[in-house]
N, CA, C and O atoms as a GROMACS GRO file, in nm:
protein
  624
    1MET      N    1  22.356 -32.058  10.549
    1MET     CA    2  22.245 -32.071  10.457
    1MET      C    3  22.114 -32.056  10.534
    1MET      O    4  22.018 -32.129  10.510
    2SER      N    5  22.111 -31.962  10.625
    2SER     CA    6  21.995 -31.943  10.710
    2SER      C    7  21.874 -31.890  10.633
    2SER      O    8  21.764 -31.885  10.689
    3THR      N    9  21.892 -31.850  10.509
    3THR     CA   10  21.780 -31.798  10.431
    3THR      C   11  21.697 -31.910  10.368
    3THR      O   12  21.593 -31.883  10.308
    4GLU      N   13  21.742 -32.034  10.380
    4GLU     CA   14  21.667 -32.145  10.321
    4GLU      C   15  21.535 -32.166  10.395
    4GLU      O   16  21.528 -32.154  10.518
    5GLN      N   17  21.433 -32.199  10.318
    5GLN     CA   18  21.304 -32.234  10.376
    5GLN      C   19  21.301 -32.386  10.394
    5GLN      O   20  21.292 -32.461  10.298
    6ILE      N   21  21.310 -32.429  10.519
    6ILE     CA   22  21.315 -32.571  10.550
    6ILE      C   23  21.186 -32.608  10.622
    6ILE      O   24  21.150 -32.545  10.722
    7PRO      N   25  21.116 -32.710  10.573
    7PRO     CA   26  20.992 -32.751  10.639
    7PRO      C   27  21.017 -32.794  10.784
    7PRO      O   28  21.118 -32.856  10.814
    8ASP      N   29  20.925 -32.758  10.872
    8ASP     CA   30  20.938 -32.794  11.014
    8ASP      C   31  20.956 -32.944  11.032
    8ASP      O   32  21.037 -32.988  11.114
    9LYS      N   33  20.882 -33.024  10.956
    9LYS     CA   34  20.892 -33.170  10.969
    9LYS      C   35  21.034 -33.216  10.937
    9LYS      O   36  21.088 -33.302  11.006
   10ALA      N   37  21.094 -33.159  10.833
   10ALA     CA   38  21.231 -33.197  10.796
   10ALA      C   39  21.329 -33.159  10.908
   10ALA      O   40  21.417 -33.237  10.942
   11LEU      N   41  21.312 -33.039  10.964
   11LEU     CA   42  21.399 -32.997  11.075
   11LEU      C   43  21.383 -33.088  11.196
   11LEU      O   44  21.481 -33.127  11.259
   12ASN      N   45  21.258 -33.122  11.228
   12ASN     CA   46  21.233 -33.211  11.341
   12ASN      C   47  21.294 -33.348  11.318
   12ASN      O   48  21.356 -33.405  11.408
   13ASP      N   49  21.278 -33.402  11.196
   13ASP     CA   50  21.336 -33.533  11.165
   13ASP      C   51  21.488 -33.528  11.173
   13ASP      O   52  21.551 -33.621  11.222
   14TYR      N   53  21.547 -33.419  11.125
   14TYR     CA   54  21.693 -33.404  11.131
   14TYR      C   55  21.739 -33.399  11.277
   14TYR      O   56  21.837 -33.464  11.314
   15ASP      N   57  21.669 -33.322  11.360
   15ASP     CA   58  21.703 -33.315  11.502
   15ASP      C   59  21.690 -33.451  11.569
   15ASP      O   60  21.771 -33.487  11.654
   16GLU      N   61  21.587 -33.528  11.530
   16GLU     CA   62  21.571 -33.664  11.583
   16GLU      C   63  21.688 -33.752  11.541
   16GLU      O   64  21.735 -33.835  11.619
   17ALA      N   65  21.734 -33.736  11.418
   17ALA     CA   66  21.849 -33.814  11.371
   17ALA      C   67  21.973 -33.781  11.453
   17ALA      O   68  22.047 -33.871  11.494
   18LEU      N   69  21.996 -33.652  11.478
   18LEU     CA   70  22.111 -33.612  11.560
   18LEU      C   71  22.101 -33.669  11.702
   18LEU      O   72  22.199 -33.718  11.757
   19ALA      N   73  21.981 -33.663  11.759
   19ALA     CA   74  21.960 -33.718  11.893
   19ALA      C   75  21.985 -33.869  11.895
   19ALA      O   76  22.043 -33.921  11.990
   20ALA      N   77  21.942 -33.938  11.791
   20ALA     CA   78  21.963 -34.082  11.783
   20ALA      C   79  22.112 -34.116  11.772
   20ALA      O   80  22.158 -34.215  11.829
   21ILE      N   81  22.187 -34.034  11.700
   21ILE     CA   82  22.332 -34.056  11.688
   21ILE      C   83  22.397 -34.042  11.825
   21ILE      O   84  22.486 -34.120  11.860
   22ARG      N   85  22.354 -33.943  11.902
   22ARG     CA   86  22.413 -33.919  12.034
   22ARG      C   87  22.400 -34.039  12.127
   22ARG      O   88  22.484 -34.060  12.214
   23VAL      N   89  22.295 -34.118  12.109
   23VAL     CA   90  22.274 -34.236  12.194
   23VAL      C   91  22.305 -34.366  12.119
   23VAL      O   92  22.268 -34.475  12.162
   24SER      N   93  22.372 -34.352  12.005
   24SER     CA   94  22.414 -34.466  11.922
   24SER      C   95  22.299 -34.552  11.872
   24SER      O   96  22.314 -34.672  11.852
   25ASP      N   97  22.183 -34.490  11.852
   25ASP     CA   98  22.068 -34.560  11.793
   25ASP      C   99  22.073 -34.535  11.642
   25ASP      O  100  21.996 -34.456  11.588
   26PHE      N  101  22.165 -34.604  11.576
   26PHE     CA  102  22.190 -34.578  11.435
   26PHE      C  103  22.074 -34.612  11.343
   26PHE      O  104  22.050 -34.540  11.247
   27PRO      N  105  22.000 -34.721  11.369
   27PRO     CA  106  21.883 -34.745  11.283
   27PRO      C  107  21.782 -34.630  11.288
   27PRO      O  108  21.726 -34.592  11.185
   28GLN      N  109  21.760 -34.573  11.406
   28GLN     CA  110  21.669 -34.459  11.418
   28GLN      C  111  21.728 -34.336  11.350
   28GLN      O  112  21.656 -34.259  11.288
   29ALA      N  113  21.859 -34.318  11.363
   29ALA     CA  114  21.925 -34.205  11.298
   29ALA      C  115  21.907 -34.213  11.147
   29ALA      O  116  21.881 -34.112  11.081
   30ILE      N  117  21.921 -34.333  11.092
   30ILE     CA  118  21.904 -34.350  10.948
   30ILE      C  119  21.759 -34.323  10.907
   30ILE      O  120  21.734 -34.253  10.809
   31ALA      N  121  21.666 -34.378  10.983
   31ALA     CA  122  21.524 -34.358  10.950
   31ALA      C  123  21.487 -34.210  10.954
   31ALA      O  124  21.425 -34.158  10.862
   32SER      N  125  21.526 -34.142  11.061
   32SER     CA  126  21.494 -33.999  11.074
   32SER      C  127  21.568 -33.917  10.969
   32SER      O  128  21.512 -33.823  10.913
   33GLY      N  129  21.693 -33.951  10.944
   33GLY     CA  130  21.771 -33.879  10.843
   33GLY      C  131  21.711 -33.893  10.704
   33GLY      O  132  21.706 -33.797  10.627
   34ARG      N  133  21.666 -34.014  10.672
   34ARG     CA  134  21.603 -34.037  10.541
   34ARG      C  135  21.472 -33.957  10.529
   34ARG      O  136  21.443 -33.901  10.423
   35LEU      N  137  21.395 -33.952  10.637
   35LEU     CA  138  21.271 -33.874  10.635
   35LEU      C  139  21.301 -33.725  10.615
   35LEU      O  140  21.234 -33.658  10.536
   36ALA      N  141  21.401 -33.674  10.686
   36ALA     CA  142  21.438 -33.533  10.671
   36ALA      C  143  21.483 -33.504  10.528
   36ALA      O  144  21.444 -33.403  10.469
   37LEU      N  145  21.564 -33.592  10.472
   37LEU     CA  146  21.613 -33.574  10.335
   37LEU      C  147  21.497 -33.577  10.236
   37LEU      O  148  21.489 -33.492  10.146
   38HIS      N  149  21.409 -33.673  10.251
   38HIS     CA  150  21.295 -33.686  10.160
   38HIS      C  151  21.205 -33.561  10.166
   38HIS      O  152  21.165 -33.507  10.063
   39GLU      N  153  21.176 -33.518  10.286
   39GLU     CA  154  21.090 -33.400  10.305
   39GLU      C  155  21.154 -33.277  10.240
   39GLU      O  156  21.087 -33.198  10.174
   40ALA      N  157  21.284 -33.260  10.260
   40ALA     CA  158  21.354 -33.145  10.202
   40ALA      C  159  21.357 -33.152  10.050
   40ALA      O  160  21.345 -33.050   9.982
   41GLN      N  161  21.372 -33.272   9.997
   41GLN     CA  162  21.377 -33.287   9.851
   41GLN      C  163  21.242 -33.260   9.786
   41GLN      O  164  21.236 -33.230   9.667
   42GLN      N  165  21.135 -33.269   9.863
   42GLN     CA  166  21.001 -33.244   9.810
   42GLN      C  167  20.963 -33.096   9.817
   42GLN      O  168  20.856 -33.057   9.769
   43THR      N  169  21.048 -33.015   9.877
   43THR     CA  170  21.021 -32.873   9.896
   43THR      C  171  21.060 -32.795   9.771
   43THR      O  172  21.159 -32.827   9.705
   44ASP      N  173  20.982 -32.694   9.739
   44ASP     CA  174  21.014 -32.609   9.625
   44ASP      C  175  21.018 -32.463   9.672
   44ASP      O  176  20.915 -32.413   9.717
   45PRO      N  177  21.130 -32.394   9.665
   45PRO     CA  178  21.258 -32.443   9.614
   45PRO      C  179  21.327 -32.532   9.717
   45PRO      O  180  21.305 -32.520   9.837
   46GLN      N  181  21.411 -32.621   9.667
   46GLN     CA  182  21.481 -32.713   9.756
   46GLN      C  183  21.583 -32.640   9.842
   46GLN      O  184  21.659 -32.556   9.792
   47PRO      N  185  21.585 -32.671   9.971
   47PRO     CA  186  21.688 -32.613  10.059
   47PRO      C  187  21.819 -32.691  10.040
   47PRO      O  188  21.845 -32.788  10.112
   48ARG      N  189  21.900 -32.649   9.945
   48ARG     CA  190  22.015 -32.729   9.903
   48ARG      C  191  22.117 -32.753  10.014
   48ARG      O  192  22.170 -32.864  10.026
   49PHE      N  193  22.145 -32.652  10.095
   49PHE     CA  194  22.242 -32.674  10.203
   49PHE      C  195  22.188 -32.772  10.306
   49PHE      O  196  22.262 -32.858  10.355
   50PHE      N  197  22.061 -32.761  10.338
   50PHE     CA  198  22.001 -32.856  10.432
   50PHE      C  199  22.006 -32.998  10.375
   50PHE      O  200  22.032 -33.093  10.448
   51ILE      N  201  21.980 -33.012  10.247
   51ILE     CA  202  21.989 -33.144  10.183
   51ILE      C  203  22.131 -33.198  10.196
   51ILE      O  204  22.150 -33.317  10.224
   52CYS      N  205  22.230 -33.113  10.175
   52CYS     CA  206  22.370 -33.156  10.193
   52CYS      C  207  22.396 -33.204  10.336
   52CYS      O  208  22.463 -33.304  10.357
   53ARG      N  209  22.342 -33.131  10.432
   53ARG     CA  210  22.359 -33.170  10.573
   53ARG      C  211  22.297 -33.307  10.598
   53ARG      O  212  22.356 -33.389  10.668
   54CYS      N  213  22.180 -33.332  10.542
   54CYS     CA  214  22.115 -33.462  10.557
   54CYS      C  215  22.197 -33.573  10.493
   54CYS      O  216  22.216 -33.680  10.552
   55GLN      N  217  22.246 -33.548  10.372
   55GLN     CA  218  22.327 -33.647  10.303
   55GLN      C  219  22.456 -33.677  10.380
   55GLN      O  220  22.498 -33.792  10.389
   56CYS      N  221  22.517 -33.574  10.433
   56CYS     CA  222  22.639 -33.590  10.511
   56CYS      C  223  22.612 -33.674  10.637
   56CYS      O  224  22.688 -33.765  10.668
   57LEU      N  225  22.506 -33.642  10.708
   57LEU     CA  226  22.469 -33.717  10.827
   57LEU      C  227  22.445 -33.864  10.794
   57LEU      O  228  22.496 -33.953  10.862
   58LEU      N  229  22.368 -33.890  10.689
   58LEU     CA  230  22.340 -34.028  10.649
   58LEU      C  231  22.467 -34.101  10.606
   58LEU      O  232  22.484 -34.218  10.638
   59SER      N  233  22.554 -34.033  10.536
   59SER     CA  234  22.680 -34.094  10.494
   59SER      C  235  22.762 -34.138  10.615
   59SER      O  236  22.818 -34.247  10.617
   60ASN      N  237  22.768 -34.053  10.715
   60ASN     CA  238  22.840 -34.084  10.838
   60ASN      C  239  22.783 -34.210  10.904
   60ASN      O  240  22.858 -34.303  10.935
   61VAL      N  241  22.654 -34.213  10.924
   61VAL     CA  242  22.592 -34.325  10.996
   61VAL      C  243  22.599 -34.454  10.914
   61VAL      O  244  22.632 -34.560  10.968
   62LEU      N  245  22.569 -34.446  10.786
   62LEU     CA  246  22.575 -34.566  10.702
   62LEU      C  247  22.717 -34.621  10.697
   62LEU      O  248  22.736 -34.743  10.697
   63GLY      N  249  22.816 -34.534  10.692
   63GLY     CA  250  22.955 -34.579  10.694
   63GLY      C  251  22.989 -34.650  10.824
   63GLY      O  252  23.060 -34.750  10.823
   64ARG      N  253  22.939 -34.600  10.935
   64ARG     CA  254  22.962 -34.665  11.065
   64ARG      C  255  22.904 -34.806  11.067
   64ARG      O  256  22.956 -34.895  11.135
   65LEU      N  257  22.796 -34.826  10.992
   65LEU     CA  258  22.730 -34.956  10.989
   65LEU      C  259  22.782 -35.047  10.878
   65LEU      O  260  22.731 -35.158  10.859
   66GLY      N  261  22.882 -35.001  10.805
   66GLY     CA  262  22.941 -35.084  10.701
   66GLY      C  263  22.871 -35.077  10.567
   66GLY      O  264  22.900 -35.156  10.477
   67GLU      N  265  22.778 -34.984  10.553
   67GLU     CA  266  22.708 -34.966  10.425
   67GLU      C  267  22.788 -34.867  10.340
   67GLU      O  268  22.744 -34.756  10.312
   68TYR      N  269  22.907 -34.911  10.301
   68TYR     CA  270  23.004 -34.820  10.239
   68TYR      C  271  22.961 -34.768  10.103
   68TYR      O  272  22.986 -34.652  10.070
   69LYS      N  273  22.897 -34.852  10.024
   69LYS     CA  274  22.859 -34.808   9.890
   69LYS      C  275  22.761 -34.691   9.897
   69LYS      O  276  22.783 -34.587   9.835
   70GLU      N  277  22.653 -34.708   9.974
   70GLU     CA  278  22.554 -34.601   9.986
   70GLU      C  279  22.613 -34.479  10.058
   70GLU      O  280  22.584 -34.365  10.023
   71ALA      N  281  22.696 -34.504  10.159
   71ALA     CA  282  22.760 -34.393  10.231
   71ALA      C  283  22.844 -34.309  10.135
   71ALA      O  284  22.840 -34.186  10.140
   72GLY      N  285  22.919 -34.376  10.049
   72GLY     CA  286  23.002 -34.305   9.952
   72GLY      C  287  22.921 -34.228   9.851
   72GLY      O  288  22.956 -34.116   9.813
   73GLU      N  289  22.810 -34.288   9.806
   73GLU     CA  290  22.723 -34.221   9.708
   73GLU      C  291  22.660 -34.095   9.767
   73GLU      O  292  22.657 -33.990   9.702
   74LEU      N  293  22.610 -34.105   9.890
   74LEU     CA  294  22.550 -33.988   9.955
   74LEU      C  295  22.654 -33.879   9.979
   74LEU      O  296  22.627 -33.760   9.959
   75ALA      N  297  22.773 -33.919  10.021
   75ALA     CA  298  22.879 -33.821  10.042
   75ALA      C  299  22.915 -33.752   9.910
   75ALA      O  300  22.937 -33.631   9.908
   76GLN      N  301  22.921 -33.829   9.802
   76GLN     CA  302  22.955 -33.771   9.672
   76GLN      C  303  22.849 -33.669   9.629
   76GLN      O  304  22.883 -33.563   9.576
   77GLU      N  305  22.722 -33.701   9.652
   77GLU     CA  306  22.615 -33.606   9.618
   77GLU      C  307  22.629 -33.478   9.700
   77GLU      O  308  22.614 -33.368   9.647
   78ALA      N  309  22.658 -33.493   9.829
   78ALA     CA  310  22.674 -33.375   9.916
   78ALA      C  311  22.794 -33.291   9.871
   78ALA      O  312  22.787 -33.168   9.871
   79ILE      N  313  22.902 -33.356   9.834
   79ILE     CA  314  23.021 -33.285   9.785
   79ILE      C  315  22.985 -33.201   9.663
   79ILE      O  316  23.021 -33.084   9.654
   80PHE      N  317  22.914 -33.263   9.570
   80PHE     CA  318  22.879 -33.193   9.447
   80PHE      C  319  22.790 -33.072   9.475
   80PHE      O  320  22.817 -32.962   9.427
   81VAL      N  321  22.684 -33.092   9.553
   81VAL     CA  322  22.591 -32.981   9.578
   81VAL      C  323  22.659 -32.871   9.660
   81VAL      O  324  22.640 -32.753   9.632
   82CYS      N  325  22.738 -32.908   9.760
   82CYS     CA  326  22.810 -32.807   9.839
   82CYS      C  327  22.902 -32.724   9.750
   82CYS      O  328  22.918 -32.604   9.772
   83SER      N  329  22.962 -32.789   9.651
   83SER     CA  330  23.054 -32.715   9.564
   83SER      C  331  22.983 -32.612   9.478
   83SER      O  332  23.047 -32.522   9.423
   84LEU      N  333  22.851 -32.623   9.466
   84LEU     CA  334  22.772 -32.526   9.390
   84LEU      C  335  22.725 -32.409   9.475
   84LEU      O  336  22.678 -32.308   9.423
   85LEU      N  337  22.737 -32.422   9.607
   85LEU     CA  338  22.689 -32.319   9.699
   85LEU      C  339  22.799 -32.218   9.728
   85LEU      O  340  22.918 -32.248   9.712
   86PRO      N  341  22.760 -32.096   9.770
   86PRO     CA  342  22.862 -32.000   9.813
   86PRO      C  343  22.938 -32.058   9.934
   86PRO      O  344  22.876 -32.096  10.034
   87MET      N  345  23.069 -32.066   9.924
   87MET     CA  346  23.149 -32.130  10.028
   87MET      C  347  23.168 -32.036  10.146
   87MET      O  348  23.226 -31.928  10.134
   88ASP      N  349  23.117 -32.080  10.261
   88ASP     CA  350  23.144 -32.013  10.387
   88ASP      C  351  23.186 -32.123  10.484
   88ASP      O  352  23.200 -32.238  10.444
   89GLU      N  353  23.205 -32.090  10.610
   89GLU     CA  354  23.254 -32.192  10.705
   89GLU      C  355  23.154 -32.305  10.725
   89GLU      O  356  23.195 -32.420  10.741
   90ASP      N  357  23.024 -32.276  10.724
   90ASP     CA  358  22.924 -32.381  10.741
   90ASP      C  359  22.923 -32.477  10.623
   90ASP      O  360  22.921 -32.599  10.641
   91VAL      N  361  22.926 -32.422  10.503
   91VAL     CA  362  22.928 -32.506  10.383
   91VAL      C  363  23.059 -32.585  10.379
   91VAL      O  364  23.059 -32.704  10.347
   92PHE      N  365  23.170 -32.518  10.412
   92PHE     CA  366  23.298 -32.588  10.413
   92PHE      C  367  23.294 -32.706  10.510
   92PHE      O  368  23.344 -32.813  10.478
   93ASP      N  369  23.236 -32.686  10.627
   93ASP     CA  370  23.229 -32.792  10.727
   93ASP      C  371  23.158 -32.915  10.672
   93ASP      O  372  23.209 -33.027  10.684
   94VAL      N  373  23.042 -32.896  10.612
   94VAL     CA  374  22.966 -33.008  10.556
   94VAL      C  375  23.041 -33.069  10.437
   94VAL      O  376  23.049 -33.191  10.424
   95TRP      N  377  23.096 -32.984  10.353
   95TRP     CA  378  23.170 -33.030  10.236
   95TRP      C  379  23.291 -33.114  10.278
   95TRP      O  380  23.312 -33.223  10.225
   96ALA      N  381  23.371 -33.063  10.374
   96ALA     CA  382  23.491 -33.135  10.418
   96ALA      C  383  23.454 -33.268  10.483
   96ALA      O  384  23.519 -33.370  10.458
   97LYS      N  385  23.352 -33.268  10.568
   97LYS     CA  386  23.308 -33.394  10.629
   97LYS      C  387  23.265 -33.493  10.521
   97LYS      O  388  23.295 -33.612  10.531
   98SER      N  389  23.197 -33.444  10.420
   98SER     CA  390  23.151 -33.533  10.313
   98SER      C  391  23.269 -33.592  10.236
   98SER      O  392  23.267 -33.709  10.199
   99VAL      N  393  23.372 -33.510  10.212
   99VAL     CA  394  23.493 -33.562  10.146
   99VAL      C  395  23.556 -33.671  10.233
   99VAL      O  396  23.598 -33.775  10.182
  100ILE      N  397  23.563 -33.646  10.362
  100ILE     CA  398  23.622 -33.744  10.454
  100ILE      C  399  23.537 -33.871  10.460
  100ILE      O  400  23.592 -33.981  10.459
  101TYR      N  401  23.405 -33.857  10.467
  101TYR     CA  402  23.318 -33.975  10.472
  101TYR      C  403  23.326 -34.055  10.342
  101TYR      O  404  23.320 -34.178  10.344
  102ARG      N  405  23.340 -33.985  10.229
  102ARG     CA  406  23.355 -34.055  10.102
  102ARG      C  407  23.486 -34.133  10.101
  102ARG      O  408  23.491 -34.248  10.057
  103SER      N  409  23.590 -34.070  10.150
  103SER     CA  410  23.720 -34.137  10.159
  103SER      C  411  23.711 -34.260  10.250
  103SER      O  412  23.765 -34.365  10.218
  104ALA      N  413  23.644 -34.245  10.363
  104ALA     CA  414  23.626 -34.358  10.455
  104ALA      C  415  23.547 -34.471  10.389
  104ALA      O  416  23.578 -34.588  10.408
  105ALA      N  417  23.446 -34.435  10.312
  105ALA     CA  418  23.367 -34.537  10.242
  105ALA      C  419  23.454 -34.611  10.141
  105ALA      O  420  23.443 -34.733  10.128
  106LEU      N  421  23.539 -34.539  10.070
  106LEU     CA  422  23.630 -34.604   9.976
  106LEU      C  423  23.724 -34.700  10.049
  106LEU      O  424  23.753 -34.808   9.999
  107CYS      N  425  23.771 -34.660  10.166
  107CYS     CA  426  23.854 -34.751  10.248
  107CYS      C  427  23.775 -34.875  10.286
  107CYS      O  428  23.825 -34.987  10.279
  108GLY      N  429  23.650 -34.854  10.326
  108GLY     CA  430  23.565 -34.966  10.364
  108GLY      C  431  23.544 -35.063  10.249
  108GLY      O  432  23.526 -35.183  10.270
  109LEU      N  433  23.545 -35.011  10.128
  109LEU     CA  434  23.531 -35.095  10.010
  109LEU      C  435  23.665 -35.154   9.967
  109LEU      O  436  23.672 -35.228   9.869
  110GLY      N  437  23.772 -35.121  10.041
  110GLY     CA  438  23.903 -35.177  10.012
  110GLY      C  439  23.987 -35.098   9.914
  110GLY      O  440  24.093 -35.144   9.874
  111ASP      N  441  23.942 -34.981   9.876
  111ASP     CA  442  24.013 -34.900   9.776
  111ASP      C  443  24.090 -34.788   9.847
  111ASP      O  444  24.052 -34.671   9.838
  112HIS      N  445  24.197 -34.825   9.916
  112HIS     CA  446  24.270 -34.730   9.998
  112HIS      C  447  24.338 -34.620   9.917
  112HIS      O  448  24.340 -34.504   9.959
  113LEU      N  449  24.392 -34.656   9.803
  113LEU     CA  450  24.460 -34.554   9.722
  113LEU      C  451  24.361 -34.451   9.667
  113LEU      O  452  24.392 -34.333   9.660
  114SER      N  453  24.241 -34.496   9.629
  114SER     CA  454  24.139 -34.401   9.584
  114SER      C  455  24.093 -34.312   9.699
  114SER      O  456  24.060 -34.196   9.678
  115ALA      N  457  24.091 -34.368   9.820
  115ALA     CA  458  24.054 -34.289   9.937
  115ALA      C  459  24.153 -34.175   9.957
  115ALA      O  460  24.114 -34.062   9.984
  116ILE      N  461  24.281 -34.206   9.944
  116ILE     CA  462  24.383 -34.102   9.958
  116ILE      C  463  24.373 -34.002   9.844
  116ILE      O  464  24.385 -33.882   9.866
  117ALA      N  465  24.351 -34.052   9.723
  117ALA     CA  466  24.336 -33.962   9.608
  117ALA      C  467  24.217 -33.869   9.626
  117ALA      O  468  24.223 -33.752   9.589
  118ALA      N  469  24.107 -33.920   9.684
  118ALA     CA  470  23.988 -33.838   9.708
  118ALA      C  471  24.020 -33.725   9.806
  118ALA      O  472  23.976 -33.612   9.787
  119LEU      N  473  24.096 -33.756   9.911
  119LEU     CA  474  24.133 -33.653  10.007
  119LEU      C  475  24.224 -33.548   9.942
  119LEU      O  476  24.207 -33.428   9.965
  120LYS      N  477  24.319 -33.594   9.863
  120LYS     CA  478  24.408 -33.499   9.796
  120LYS      C  479  24.331 -33.410   9.699
  120LYS      O  480  24.356 -33.290   9.690
  121ALA      N  481  24.236 -33.469   9.627
  121ALA     CA  482  24.154 -33.390   9.534
  121ALA      C  483  24.071 -33.287   9.610
  121ALA      O  484  24.058 -33.173   9.566
  122GLY      N  485  24.016 -33.328   9.724
  122GLY     CA  486  23.940 -33.235   9.807
  122GLY      C  487  24.025 -33.119   9.854
  122GLY      O  488  23.981 -33.004   9.853
  123LYS      N  489  24.146 -33.149   9.894
  123LYS     CA  490  24.238 -33.044   9.940
  123LYS      C  491  24.269 -32.947   9.826
  123LYS      O  492  24.271 -32.826   9.847
  124ARG      N  493  24.293 -33.000   9.707
  124ARG     CA  494  24.322 -32.912   9.592
  124ARG      C  495  24.200 -32.827   9.557
  124ARG      O  496  24.214 -32.708   9.529
  125GLN      N  497  24.082 -32.888   9.560
  125GLN     CA  498  23.961 -32.816   9.521
  125GLN      C  499  23.933 -32.699   9.614
  125GLN      O  500  23.896 -32.591   9.567
  126VAL      N  501  23.950 -32.719   9.742
  126VAL     CA  502  23.914 -32.614   9.838
  126VAL      C  503  24.011 -32.496   9.833
  126VAL      O  504  23.978 -32.388   9.881
  127ARG      N  505  24.128 -32.515   9.777
  127ARG     CA  506  24.224 -32.404   9.768
  127ARG      C  507  24.169 -32.288   9.684
  127ARG      O  508  24.220 -32.176   9.694
  128GLY      N  509  24.068 -32.313   9.604
  128GLY     CA  510  24.009 -32.207   9.523
  128GLY      C  511  23.914 -32.118   9.600
  128GLY      O  512  23.867 -32.017   9.548
  129PHE      N  513  23.884 -32.153   9.724
  129PHE     CA  514  23.790 -32.075   9.804
  129PHE      C  515  23.867 -31.982   9.898
  129PHE      O  516  23.946 -32.029   9.980
  130PRO      N  517  23.844 -31.851   9.887
  130PRO     CA  518  23.918 -31.754   9.969
  130PRO      C  519  23.904 -31.784  10.118
  130PRO      O  520  23.795 -31.810  10.168
  131GLY      N  521  24.016 -31.779  10.187
  131GLY     CA  522  24.016 -31.795  10.332
  131GLY      C  523  24.007 -31.938  10.381
  131GLY      O  524  24.006 -31.960  10.502
  132MET      N  525  24.000 -32.035  10.293
  132MET     CA  526  23.981 -32.173  10.336
  132MET      C  527  24.108 -32.257  10.326
  132MET      O  528  24.109 -32.372  10.371
  133THR      N  529  24.215 -32.204  10.269
  133THR     CA  530  24.335 -32.284  10.242
  133THR      C  531  24.397 -32.340  10.369
  133THR      O  532  24.426 -32.460  10.375
  134ALA      N  533  24.419 -32.257  10.470
  134ALA     CA  534  24.484 -32.305  10.594
  134ALA      C  535  24.398 -32.410  10.662
  134ALA      O  536  24.450 -32.511  10.710
  135LEU      N  537  24.269 -32.387  10.667
  135LEU     CA  538  24.178 -32.483  10.728
  135LEU      C  539  24.180 -32.614  10.650
  135LEU      O  540  24.184 -32.722  10.709
  136ALA      N  541  24.176 -32.605  10.519
  136ALA     CA  542  24.179 -32.726  10.435
  136ALA      C  543  24.309 -32.802  10.455
  136ALA      O  544  24.308 -32.925  10.466
  137ASP      N  545  24.421 -32.731  10.459
  137ASP     CA  546  24.549 -32.798  10.479
  137ASP      C  547  24.548 -32.877  10.609
  137ASP      O  548  24.589 -32.993  10.613
  138ARG      N  549  24.501 -32.815  10.715
  138ARG     CA  550  24.499 -32.882  10.846
  138ARG      C  551  24.406 -33.003  10.844
  138ARG      O  552  24.446 -33.112  10.886
  139VAL      N  553  24.284 -32.985  10.798
  139VAL     CA  554  24.184 -33.093  10.798
  139VAL      C  555  24.230 -33.209  10.712
  139VAL      O  556  24.230 -33.324  10.757
  140PHE      N  557  24.268 -33.181  10.588
  140PHE     CA  558  24.299 -33.289  10.496
  140PHE      C  559  24.434 -33.352  10.524
  140PHE      O  560  24.450 -33.473  10.505
  141ASP      N  561  24.533 -33.275  10.568
  141ASP     CA  562  24.662 -33.334  10.602
  141ASP      C  563  24.648 -33.430  10.720
  141ASP      O  564  24.710 -33.537  10.720
  142ASP      N  565  24.566 -33.395  10.819
  142ASP     CA  566  24.541 -33.485  10.932
  142ASP      C  567  24.477 -33.615  10.884
  142ASP      O  568  24.517 -33.723  10.927
  143GLN      N  569  24.378 -33.605  10.797
  143GLN     CA  570  24.310 -33.724  10.748
  143GLN      C  571  24.403 -33.810  10.662
  143GLN      O  572  24.402 -33.933  10.673
  144LEU      N  573  24.483 -33.747  10.578
  144LEU     CA  574  24.579 -33.822  10.496
  144LEU      C  575  24.678 -33.896  10.584
  144LEU      O  576  24.710 -34.012  10.558
  145SER      N  577  24.726 -33.831  10.687
  145SER     CA  578  24.820 -33.894  10.779
  145SER      C  579  24.757 -34.015  10.848
  145SER      O  580  24.820 -34.120  10.860
  146LEU      N  581  24.633 -34.000  10.892
  146LEU     CA  582  24.563 -34.112  10.956
  146LEU      C  583  24.548 -34.231  10.861
  146LEU      O  584  24.571 -34.345  10.901
  147LEU      N  585  24.509 -34.204  10.737
  147LEU     CA  586  24.494 -34.313  10.640
  147LEU      C  587  24.626 -34.382  10.612
  147LEU      O  588  24.633 -34.505  10.607
  148ARG      N  589  24.729 -34.304  10.594
  148ARG     CA  590  24.860 -34.364  10.567
  148ARG      C  591  24.906 -34.451  10.682
  148ARG      O  592  24.957 -34.561  10.661
  149GLN      N  593  24.888 -34.403  10.805
  149GLN     CA  594  24.928 -34.481  10.922
  149GLN      C  595  24.846 -34.609  10.933
  149GLN      O  596  24.900 -34.717  10.957
  150ARG      N  597  24.716 -34.595  10.915
  150ARG     CA  598  24.627 -34.710  10.934
  150ARG      C  599  24.656 -34.821  10.834
  150ARG      O  600  24.650 -34.939  10.868
  151PHE      N  601  24.688 -34.785  10.711
  151PHE     CA  602  24.705 -34.886  10.608
  151PHE      C  603  24.851 -34.904  10.567
  151PHE      O  604  24.880 -34.976  10.471
  152GLY      N  605  24.944 -34.841  10.640
  152GLY     CA  606  25.085 -34.861  10.612
  152GLY      C  607  25.127 -34.814  10.474
  152GLY      O  608  25.215 -34.874  10.412
  153ILE      N  609  25.065 -34.708  10.426
  153ILE     CA  610  25.096 -34.657  10.292
  153ILE      C  611  25.199 -34.545  10.307
  153ILE      O  612  25.173 -34.444  10.371
  154LEU      N  613  25.315 -34.565  10.247
  154LEU     CA  614  25.420 -34.464  10.254
  154LEU      C  615  25.406 -34.362  10.143
  154LEU      O  616  25.415 -34.242  10.168
  155GLU      N  617  25.384 -34.408  10.022
  155GLU     CA  618  25.366 -34.320   9.906
  155GLU      C  619  25.253 -34.374   9.823
  155GLU      O  620  25.230 -34.495   9.818
  156GLU      N  621  25.181 -34.285   9.757
  156GLU     CA  622  25.075 -34.331   9.669
  156GLU      C  623  25.105 -34.296   9.528
  156GLU      O  624  25.026 -34.327   9.438
   0.00000   0.00000   0.00000
């Protein structure tokens, strides 16, 4: 989605969020990520893929800090918007991470079966995108296996 017009401030804030994650400064990552998201949302036209990237980043960090409800909501928004974009490997990457972060947030909220159902739904949904089936199978099967092992779930 390199054709998107992204404000320099939003890009700088996003880069700061990534740098903060690398050094485990999660409060700074959240602050910078929120600034990047806000700046992008104020742009006309909105850079939708960049907004998805910001939401995905924030979902990841908030989930690490135990803010599962907000992490899940941001991931769900990113999933929805990514599904409206032309699917390529970059969009798939953000979309798949968002599905995984949403599933992790559901686990954090104690809803393990819904977490597994979310992963299965993500796997089914991506099968409609040409060239993505093998990648989806690998990504989602690995995540499903991890969830089942972690929570001792044999069948759902």
